[in-house]
Structures are given as C-alpha cells and as structure tokens.
All heavy atoms as an XYZ file, in Angstrom:
725
protein
N      46.550    137.773    100.906
C      47.425    138.169     99.828
C      48.794    138.612    100.352
O      49.798    138.375     99.730
C      46.740    139.303     99.046
C      47.482    139.756     97.855
S      47.314    138.531     96.576
C      48.229    139.260     95.297
N      48.798    139.271    101.508
C      50.059    139.749    102.062
C      50.759    138.723    102.947
O      51.922    138.906    103.294
C      49.821    141.028    102.870
C      49.399    142.248    102.057
C      49.110    143.411    102.994
C      50.452    142.629    101.059
N      50.063    137.674    103.321
C      50.643    136.716    104.249
C      51.950    136.103    103.732
O      52.900    135.965    104.513
C      49.641    135.617    104.612
C      50.209    134.689    105.657
C      50.314    135.096    106.973
C      50.680    133.428    105.315
C      50.859    134.271    107.935
C      51.224    132.599    106.280
C      51.316    133.025    107.578
O      51.861    132.216    108.519
N      52.063    135.741    102.441
C      53.358    135.213    101.978
C      54.513    136.194    102.186
O      55.638    135.774    102.488
C      53.118    134.939    100.488
C      51.669    134.663    100.395
C      51.035    135.599    101.393
N      54.246    137.484    102.086
C      55.305    138.471    102.329
C      55.706    138.478    103.804
O      56.894    138.586    104.129
C      54.846    139.857    101.905
C      54.632    140.059    100.406
C      54.043    141.435    100.134
C      55.926    139.876     99.654
N      54.719    138.375    104.683
C      55.027    138.319    106.110
C      55.814    137.056    106.458
O      56.753    137.095    107.264
C      53.738    138.380    106.934
C      52.938    139.669    106.828
C      51.603    139.525    107.542
C      53.725    140.826    107.383
N      55.431    135.943    105.840
C      56.153    134.691    106.058
C      57.591    134.813    105.576
O      58.532    134.410    106.270
C      55.434    133.542    105.345
C      56.070    132.161    105.449
C      56.066    131.689    106.896
C      55.326    131.178    104.559
N      57.775    135.388    104.384
C      59.124    135.552    103.838
C      59.955    136.485    104.714
O      61.151    136.243    104.935
C      59.053    136.081    102.415
N      59.331    137.546    105.230
C      60.051    138.470    106.116
C      60.527    137.742    107.365
O      61.658    137.932    107.825
C      59.142    139.634    106.499
C      59.824    140.659    107.388
C      58.848    141.695    107.856
C      58.208    141.150    109.101
N      57.657    142.076    110.032
N      59.680    136.878    107.905
C      60.051    136.100    109.084
C      61.209    135.157    108.782
O      62.134    135.015    109.588
C      58.830    135.309    109.597
O      57.776    136.228    109.871
C      59.160    134.536    110.854
N      61.166    134.528    107.603
C      62.253    133.624    107.202
C      63.559    134.398    107.066
O      64.614    133.946    107.526
C      61.886    132.897    105.886
C      63.089    132.182    105.297
C      60.743    131.923    106.115
N      63.501    135.581    106.467
C      64.702    136.407    106.301
C      65.251    136.812    107.665
O      66.461    136.723    107.912
C      64.396    137.650    105.429
C      65.535    138.651    105.485
C      64.119    137.230    103.997
N      64.369    137.242    108.567
C      64.821    137.647    109.895
C      65.434    136.484    110.655
O      66.451    136.648    111.344
C      63.662    138.243    110.689
C      63.226    139.594    110.191
C      61.991    140.105    110.895
O      61.238    139.349    111.507
N      61.748    141.410    110.796
N      64.831    135.316    110.545
C      65.364    134.137    111.235
C      66.733    133.768    110.675
O      67.633    133.393    111.432
C      64.397    132.964    111.100
N      66.897    133.863    109.363
C      68.194    133.509    108.775
C      69.255    134.540    109.151
O      70.422    134.200    109.319
C      68.088    133.370    107.255
O      67.831    134.618    106.661
N      68.854    135.789    109.294
C      69.819    136.813    109.719
C      70.298    136.566    111.142
O      71.463    136.734    111.457
C      69.204    138.203    109.610
C      69.103    138.678    108.197
C      68.589    140.080    108.102
N      68.519    140.468    106.698
C      68.023    141.608    106.276
N      67.528    142.465    107.138
N      68.003    141.884    104.996
N      69.362    136.167    112.012
C      69.756    135.856    113.389
C      70.680    134.646    113.427
O      71.650    134.614    114.163
C      68.525    135.608    114.255
C      67.802    136.864    114.633
C      66.658    136.565    115.570
C      65.925    137.844    115.923
N      64.797    137.583    116.816
N      70.367    133.648    112.615
C      71.194    132.439    112.587
C      72.571    132.732    112.013
O      73.574    132.171    112.462
C      70.507    131.349    111.771
N      72.636    133.603    111.024
C      73.914    133.908    110.379
C      74.692    135.005    111.086
O      75.843    135.240    110.754
C      73.682    134.325    108.923
C      73.230    133.165    108.071
O      73.485    132.015    108.386
N      72.544    133.469    106.983
N      74.080    135.675    112.047
C      74.789    136.759    112.731
C      75.968    136.236    113.532
O      76.970    136.926    113.687
C      73.840    137.536    113.638
O      73.412    136.722    114.707
N      75.870    135.004    114.013
C      76.994    134.428    114.755
C      78.138    134.070    113.819
O      79.287    134.010    114.227
C      76.545    133.194    115.529
O      76.066    132.210    114.624
N      77.829    133.852    112.534
C      78.862    133.511    111.553
C      79.433    134.741    110.868
O      80.330    134.624    110.048
C      78.284    132.586    110.474
C      77.779    131.287    111.051
O      78.180    130.895    112.139
N      76.891    130.638    110.333
N      78.905    135.929    111.181
C      79.315    137.182    110.549
C      79.216    137.117    109.035
O      80.048    137.660    108.315
C      80.734    137.570    110.973
C      80.819    137.897    112.442
O      79.858    138.395    113.014
N      81.944    137.611    113.051
N      78.212    136.451    108.556
C      78.003    136.345    107.119
C      77.328    137.605    106.611
O      76.373    138.082    107.184
C      77.123    135.127    106.796
O      76.813    135.107    105.431
N      77.836    138.161    105.526
C      77.242    139.368    104.966
C      76.227    139.035    103.881
O      75.657    139.926    103.289
C      78.342    140.271    104.398
O      79.012    139.594    103.344
N      76.016    137.762    103.580
C      75.101    137.341    102.523
C      73.780    136.902    103.143
O      73.699    135.827    103.716
C      75.721    136.188    101.721
C      75.048    135.944    100.392
C      75.208    137.104     99.435
O      74.592    138.137     99.625
N      76.036    136.934     98.435
N      72.786    137.751    103.042
C      71.481    137.440    103.581
C      70.502    137.204    102.437
O      70.583    137.872    101.407
C      70.953    138.584    104.447
C      71.773    138.835    105.683
C      72.309    140.076    105.931
C      72.003    137.817    106.603
C      73.054    140.313    107.069
C      72.737    138.041    107.740
C      73.262    139.293    107.965
O      73.989    139.516    109.092
N      69.544    136.303    102.620
C      68.543    136.094    101.571
C      67.583    137.284    101.511
O      67.354    137.960    102.510
C      67.806    134.834    102.013
C      67.980    134.804    103.481
C      69.336    135.411    103.747
N      67.056    137.526    100.343
C      66.066    138.595    100.180
C      64.673    138.012    100.360
O      64.488    136.791    100.394
C      66.194    139.227     98.799
O      65.826    138.287     97.808
N      63.702    138.892    100.449
C      62.314    138.439    100.574
C      61.905    137.694     99.308
O      61.255    136.656     99.379
C      61.385    139.634    100.871
C      61.648    140.128    102.290
C      59.932    139.261    100.687
C      60.790    141.281    102.729
N      62.328    138.215     98.169
C      61.979    137.566     96.894
C      62.556    136.153     96.812
O      61.857    135.208     96.443
C      62.486    138.413     95.743
C      62.099    137.892     94.406
C      62.594    138.794     93.323
N      61.922    138.482     92.076
C      62.161    139.074     90.958
N      63.039    140.045     90.903
N      61.517    138.719     89.881
N      63.826    136.002     97.185
C      64.431    134.664     97.125
C      63.807    133.732     98.165
O      63.698    132.527     97.934
C      65.942    134.744     97.305
O      66.276    135.196     98.604
N      63.376    134.296     99.300
C      62.713    133.476    100.316
C      61.381    132.961     99.796
O      61.041    131.790     99.982
C      62.497    134.272    101.592
O      63.721    134.602    102.180
N      60.603    133.836     99.148
C      59.320    133.414     98.588
C      59.538    132.342     97.523
O      58.818    131.333     97.492
C      58.549    134.621     98.010
C      58.046    135.502     99.153
C      57.376    134.161     97.142
C      57.355    136.762     98.714
N      60.530    132.547     96.668
C      60.823    131.555     95.634
C      61.233    130.223     96.257
O      60.816    129.155     95.808
C      61.923    132.052     94.702
C      61.465    133.136     93.769
C      62.609    133.720     92.944
O      63.771    133.585     93.307
N      62.255    134.375     91.847
N      62.042    130.266     97.302
C      62.473    129.042     97.969
C      61.320    128.302     98.635
O      61.224    127.078     98.554
N      60.443    129.047     99.280
C      59.287    128.435     99.934
C      58.381    127.797     98.887
O      57.915    126.666     99.051
C      58.513    129.479    100.772
C      59.348    129.950    101.959
C      57.186    128.918    101.262
C      58.800    131.182    102.663
N      58.140    128.521     97.800
C      57.275    128.005     96.730
C      57.893    126.774     96.074
O      57.206    125.780     95.822
C      57.029    129.090     95.685
C      56.134    128.645     94.562
C      54.758    128.587     94.741
C      56.660    128.269     93.332
C      53.918    128.174     93.713
C      55.836    127.854     92.312
C      54.475    127.806     92.500
O      53.651    127.390     91.488
N      59.185    126.818     95.831
C      59.866    125.679     95.204
C      59.838    124.454     96.105
O      59.614    123.340     95.647
C      61.329    126.048     94.878
O      61.325    127.198     94.022
C      62.047    124.914     94.181
N      60.034    124.663     97.391
C      60.095    123.535     98.323
C      58.728    122.927     98.604
O      58.609    121.707     98.746
C      60.738    123.988     99.637
N      57.679    123.764     98.678
C      56.399    123.226     99.122
C      55.206    123.548     98.262
O      54.090    123.154     98.597
N      55.403    124.307     97.204
C      54.283    124.658     96.348
C      53.510    125.852     96.872
O      53.914    126.528     97.823
N      52.373    126.110     96.226
C      51.563    127.286     96.539
C      51.097    127.298     97.988
O      51.150    128.333     98.658
C      50.353    127.331     95.592
C      49.409    128.449     95.881
C      49.712    129.739     95.495
C      48.220    128.215     96.554
C      48.845    130.786     95.769
C      47.347    129.248     96.832
C      47.660    130.537     96.433
N      50.639    126.179     98.491
C      50.081    126.140     99.841
C      51.134    126.339    100.918
O      50.812    126.726    102.046
C      49.295    124.850    100.058
C      48.044    124.789     99.238
C      47.944    123.931     98.157
C      46.973    125.627     99.507
C      46.794    123.894     97.388
C      45.819    125.604     98.750
C      45.737    124.734     97.675
N      52.388    126.103    100.591
C      53.461    126.350    101.556
C      53.592    127.835    101.860
O      54.058    128.221    102.935
C      54.782    125.798    101.031
N      53.180    128.685    100.915
C      53.234    130.128    101.137
C      52.258    130.563    102.231
O      52.375    131.656    102.777
C      52.919    130.885     99.842
C      53.941    130.732     98.722
C      53.416    131.381     97.451
C      55.270    131.343     99.122
N      51.280    129.721    102.518
C      50.261    130.046    103.517
C      50.339    129.145    104.739
O      49.399    129.102    105.523
C      48.875    129.973    102.877
C      48.678    131.073    101.857
C      48.968    130.868    100.520
C      48.245    132.322    102.262
C      48.815    131.889     99.594
C      48.084    133.347    101.346
C      48.377    133.122    100.010
O      48.228    134.127     99.101
N      51.444    128.450    104.933
C      51.557    127.602    106.123
C      51.638    128.495    107.360
O      52.288    129.535    107.361
C      52.754    126.668    105.993
C      53.983    127.172    106.620
C      55.144    126.216    106.624
N      56.308    127.075    106.781
C      57.377    127.040    106.054
N      57.497    126.153    105.124
N      58.352    127.884    106.265
N      50.917    128.092    108.362
C      50.875    128.863    109.599
C      49.819    129.948    109.622
O      49.673    130.645    110.621
N      49.072    130.099    108.528
C      48.053    131.148    108.481
C      46.949    130.896    109.500
O      46.483    131.824    110.167
C      47.468    131.263    107.074
C      46.393    132.327    106.878
C      46.939    133.712    107.189
C      45.843    132.285    105.466
N      46.540    129.649    109.646
C      45.487    129.324    110.614
C      45.891    129.696    112.028
O      45.092    130.268    112.784
N      47.117    129.397    112.384
C      47.600    129.734    113.727
C      47.666    131.243    113.922
O      47.325    131.757    114.997
C      48.975    129.118    113.960
N      48.084    131.973    112.892
C      48.142    133.428    112.984
C      46.745    134.037    113.127
O      46.552    134.983    113.893
C      48.838    134.017    111.750
C      50.327    133.778    111.728
C      51.047    134.483    112.855
O      50.687    135.577    113.257
N      52.069    133.836    113.388
N      45.785    133.486    112.392
C      44.408    133.973    112.512
C      43.853    133.699    113.902
O      43.212    134.559    114.516
C      43.514    133.326    111.450
C      43.736    133.799    110.023
C      42.907    132.956    109.057
C      43.406    135.262    109.880
N      44.107    132.504    114.420
C      43.648    132.154    115.766
C      44.274    133.084    116.799
O      43.592    133.588    117.694
C      43.992    130.697    116.073
C      43.591    130.267    117.446
C      42.261    130.057    117.760
C      44.545    130.084    118.435
C      41.887    129.674    119.032
C      44.184    129.705    119.707
C      42.843    129.488    120.009
N      45.570    133.324    116.662
C      46.269    134.207    117.592
C      45.691    135.617    117.535
O      45.477    136.263    118.574
C      47.761    134.235    117.268
C      48.590    135.058    118.233
C      50.062    134.963    117.923
C      50.407    135.975    116.874
N      51.850    136.101    116.641
N      45.407    136.106    116.340
C      44.847    137.443    116.190
C      43.463    137.563    116.793
O      43.151    138.541    117.471
N      42.615    136.559    116.549
C      41.265    136.575    117.101
C      41.319    136.508    118.625
O      40.604    137.238    119.324
C      40.424    135.415    116.523
C      39.134    135.229    117.293
C      40.128    135.662    115.053
N      42.170    135.654    119.153
C      42.311    135.521    120.601
C      42.815    136.828    121.217
O      42.293    137.299    122.235
C      43.262    134.373    120.921
C      43.343    133.936    122.362
C      42.007    133.348    122.807
C      44.440    132.888    122.528
N      43.806    137.427    120.593
C      44.383    138.671    121.114
C      43.354    139.801    121.069
O      43.181    140.536    122.044
C      45.614    139.048    120.298
C      46.277    140.329    120.774
C      47.466    140.674    119.946
N      48.511    139.684    120.137
C      49.532    139.528    119.323
N      49.648    140.262    118.253
N      50.448    138.615    119.568
N      42.671    139.951    119.944
C      41.694    141.024    119.825
C      40.498    140.797    120.742
O      39.956    141.750    121.304
C      41.229    141.166    118.371
C      42.299    141.699    117.449
C      42.778    143.077    117.859
O      41.997    143.933    118.243
N      44.085    143.280    117.809
N      40.083    139.541    120.875
C      38.978    139.231    121.780
C      39.309    139.561    123.214
O      38.494    140.135    123.942
N      40.511    139.210    123.628
C      40.949    139.510    124.991
C      41.044    141.015    125.208
O      40.596    141.530    126.236
C      42.309    138.846    125.276
O      42.197    137.447    125.042
C      42.764    139.100    126.690
N      41.604    141.712    124.240
C      41.722    143.171    124.360
C      40.348    143.821    124.453
O      40.139    144.758    125.236
C      42.503    143.733    123.176
N      39.401    143.332    123.670
C      38.052    143.895    123.696
C      37.369    143.634    125.037
O      36.688    144.505    125.579
C      37.214    143.318    122.553
C      35.867    143.963    122.410
S      35.915    145.728    122.064
C      36.659    145.749    120.458
N      37.555    142.426    125.592
C      36.964    142.119    126.899
C      37.530    143.032    127.977
O      36.785    143.542    128.821
C      37.220    140.659    127.269
C      36.352    139.686    126.541
S      36.527    137.932    127.001
C      37.828    137.849    128.159
N      38.837    143.228    127.978
C      39.471    144.094    128.978
C      38.979    145.529    128.813
O      38.645    146.203    129.792
C      41.004    144.005    128.870
C      41.682    145.066    129.709
C      41.489    142.621    129.274
N      38.905    146.000    127.582
C      38.429    147.361    127.310
C      37.003    147.557    127.810
O      36.695    148.565    128.457
C      38.483    147.655    125.821
C      37.935    149.010    125.439
C      37.622    149.036    123.960
C      36.767    150.204    123.581
N      35.381    150.085    123.962
N      36.133    146.594    127.539
C      34.745    146.713    127.977
C      34.634    146.699    129.494
O      33.835    147.430    130.083
C      33.899    145.599    127.366
C      33.660    145.782    125.891
C      32.916    144.605    125.272
O      32.807    143.541    125.865
N      32.409    144.805    124.068
N      35.440    145.886    130.148
C      35.395    145.817    131.611
C      35.884    147.128    132.223
O      35.284    147.641    133.180
C      36.244    144.638    132.114
C      36.172    144.445    133.593
C      34.762    144.072    134.028
N      34.733    143.953    135.472
C      33.766    144.381    136.238
N      32.691    144.922    135.705
N      33.826    144.257    137.536
N      36.943    147.687    131.668
C      37.439    148.975    132.174
C      36.389    150.058    131.957
O      36.153    150.894    132.835
C      38.781    149.343    131.502
C      39.885    148.403    132.003
C      39.165    150.795    131.767
C      41.190    148.534    131.263
N      35.756    150.017    130.793
C      34.695    150.976    130.495
C      33.551    150.870    131.501
O      33.047    151.882    131.999
C      34.181    150.722    129.078
C      33.215    151.741    128.546
C      32.857    151.433    127.106
O      33.727    151.599    126.241
O      31.710    151.010    126.884
N      33.149    149.637    131.840
C      32.101    149.434    132.830
C      32.496    149.997    134.188
O      31.697    150.650    134.871
C      31.785    147.947    132.983
C      31.011    147.345    131.843
C      30.851    145.834    132.026
O      31.510    145.226    132.860
N      29.967    145.244    131.222
N      33.730    149.749    134.595
C      34.201    150.241    135.892
C      34.221    151.763    135.943
O      33.853    152.366    136.964
C      35.586    149.670    136.204
C      35.634    148.165    136.469
C      37.077    147.695    136.574
C      34.859    147.813    137.727
N      34.629    152.390    134.853
C      34.670    153.856    134.819
C      33.254    154.425    134.897
O      32.993    155.377    135.645
C      35.407    154.347    133.552
C      35.211    155.843    133.335
C      36.889    154.018    133.645
N      32.322    153.854    134.159
C      30.934    154.335    134.185
C      30.331    154.132    135.576
O      29.655    155.026    136.102
C      30.097    153.630    133.093
C      28.616    153.893    133.275
C      30.549    154.077    131.714
N      30.578    152.974    136.182
C      30.054    152.726    137.533
C      30.631    153.714    138.532
O      29.909    154.237    139.397
C      30.362    151.295    137.967
C      29.537    150.246    137.270
C      29.989    148.842    137.627
O      30.956    148.642    138.364
N      29.285    147.845    137.082
N      31.915    153.992    138.438
C      32.542    154.953    139.352
C      31.949    156.345    139.159
O      31.676    157.062    140.128
C      34.050    154.983    139.137
N      31.717    156.726    137.919
C      31.118    158.033    137.640
C      29.711    158.126    138.221
O      29.343    159.135    138.844
C      31.088    158.282    136.134
C      30.293    159.505    135.747
C      30.816    160.774    135.945
C      29.017    159.387    135.212
C      30.076    161.906    135.619
C      28.276    160.507    134.878
C      28.812    161.765    135.078
O      28.082    162.871    134.757
N      28.912    157.077    138.026
C      27.538    157.089    138.539
C      27.504    157.120    140.062
O      26.657    157.799    140.664
C      26.762    155.894    137.994
C      26.485    155.915    136.484
C      25.817    154.625    136.038
C      25.665    157.129    136.099
N      28.428    156.395    140.698
C      28.501    156.429    142.168
C      28.866    157.819    142.670
O      28.289    158.327    143.630
C      29.533    155.421    142.672
C      29.061    154.011    142.665
C      30.066    153.092    143.354
N      29.734    151.718    143.059
C      30.575    150.813    142.584
N      31.833    151.144    142.378
N      30.190    149.595    142.339
N      29.836    158.431    141.999
C      30.268    159.765    142.412
C      29.129    160.775    142.230
O      28.903    161.633    143.084
C      31.487    160.193    141.594
C      32.047    161.539    141.990
C      33.225    161.935    141.130
O      33.405    161.421    140.045
N      34.029    162.862    141.624
N      28.405    160.650    141.153
C      27.266    161.540    140.894
C      26.172    161.354    141.944
O      25.599    162.331    142.445
C      26.723    161.255    139.500
C      25.891    162.361    138.945
C      25.663    162.159    137.492
N      24.242    161.876    137.316
C      23.679    161.561    136.181
N      24.409    161.446    135.109
N      22.392    161.360    136.106
N      25.916    160.093    142.313
C      24.907    159.819    143.338
C      25.336    160.390    144.688
O      24.512    160.939    145.430
C      24.658    158.320    143.438
N      26.627    160.271    145.014
C      27.121    160.830    146.282
C      26.977    162.346    146.312
O      26.625    162.926    147.349
C      28.581    160.436    146.497
C      28.832    158.993    146.938
C      30.329    158.704    146.979
C      28.217    158.741    148.304
N      27.231    162.996    145.208
C      27.095    164.456    145.165
C      25.645    164.877    145.348
O      25.361    165.876    146.005
C      27.627    164.991    143.843
C      29.129    165.014    143.777
C      29.604    165.645    142.503
N      31.051    165.621    142.438
C      31.748    165.959    141.385
N      31.135    166.353    140.279
N      33.070    165.898    141.406
N      24.718    164.124    144.785
C      23.298    164.439    144.947
C      22.894    164.322    146.421
O      22.141    165.153    146.942
C      22.437    163.512    144.107
C      22.414    163.870    142.660
C      21.477    162.960    141.918
N      21.514    163.261    140.498
C      20.951    162.520    139.571
N      20.294    161.413    139.913
N      21.033    162.846    138.310
N      23.388    163.267    147.083
C      23.068    163.064    148.495
C      23.658    164.195    149.339
O      23.003    164.697    150.258
C      23.599    161.682    148.980
C      23.508    161.546    150.469
C      22.823    160.564    148.291
N      24.859    164.636    149.026
C      25.502    165.703    149.781
C      24.761    167.028    149.623
O      24.631    167.799    150.577
C      26.957    165.863    149.352
C      27.851    164.741    149.803
C      29.263    164.864    149.243
O      29.532    165.697    148.395
N      30.160    164.014    149.738
N      24.288    167.320    148.419
C      23.581    168.584    148.173
C      22.209    168.602    148.819
O      21.712    169.640    149.229
C      23.464    168.862    146.673
C      24.779    169.252    146.048
C      25.180    168.668    144.842
C      25.623    170.191    146.631
C      26.388    169.011    144.247
C      26.837    170.531    146.044
C      27.205    169.944    144.862
O      28.387    170.275    144.282
N      21.547    167.446    148.937
C      20.230    167.359    149.564
C      20.333    167.495    151.077
O      19.426    167.973    151.726
C      19.544    166.048    149.209
C      19.050    166.001    147.781
C      18.337    164.710    147.511
C      17.859    164.660    146.066
N      17.181    163.403    145.760
N      21.431    167.006    151.621
C      21.580    166.954    153.074
C      22.112    168.190    153.605
O      21.822    169.063    154.227
C-alpha cells in the first residue's frame, strides 16, 4: 500500500537532482508524481520495481541475520572457553 508513495518520493528526488543543475525552483510533488506514473502506465506502474525491492530486502535481512548469528556463536564459544579455563586454573 505504501510502495507507490516510496516510488513517487524516489521520482521526486531524482527530478530534484536532475533540475538542481538548472537551478529550477519548480519541483514536482509526490501527488503529481503518482498521478503522472498512473497516467503513463496504469495501476501496475505504481508497483514497478516492487519485486526487486522485496528481493533486496530479503537478501539484506538474510545476510544481516547470518552475520548476527555467527557473531553470537563466536561470543558464546569465547565465553565457554574462558569459563573452562577458569575452572582448570582453580582446580590446579
């Protein structure tokens, strides 16, 4: 539901960057961007690129989760090793 707003925001930002070299003070609004996208391509144009964004999000979150789990494993292993060393020192 929010994806068309994100798409329109991206279009507005891109047009601002393109027009910044021309020093144009007339920038499109999010509403006019949504209307333009809908007029040019219909309803489904409002969701173009959604699949790529979903793939990117899943890939990013999956990678972050793998790194987090690996760091967690390393910390637990280090703690257990340190605990085992302390037990050996106290016995000896």
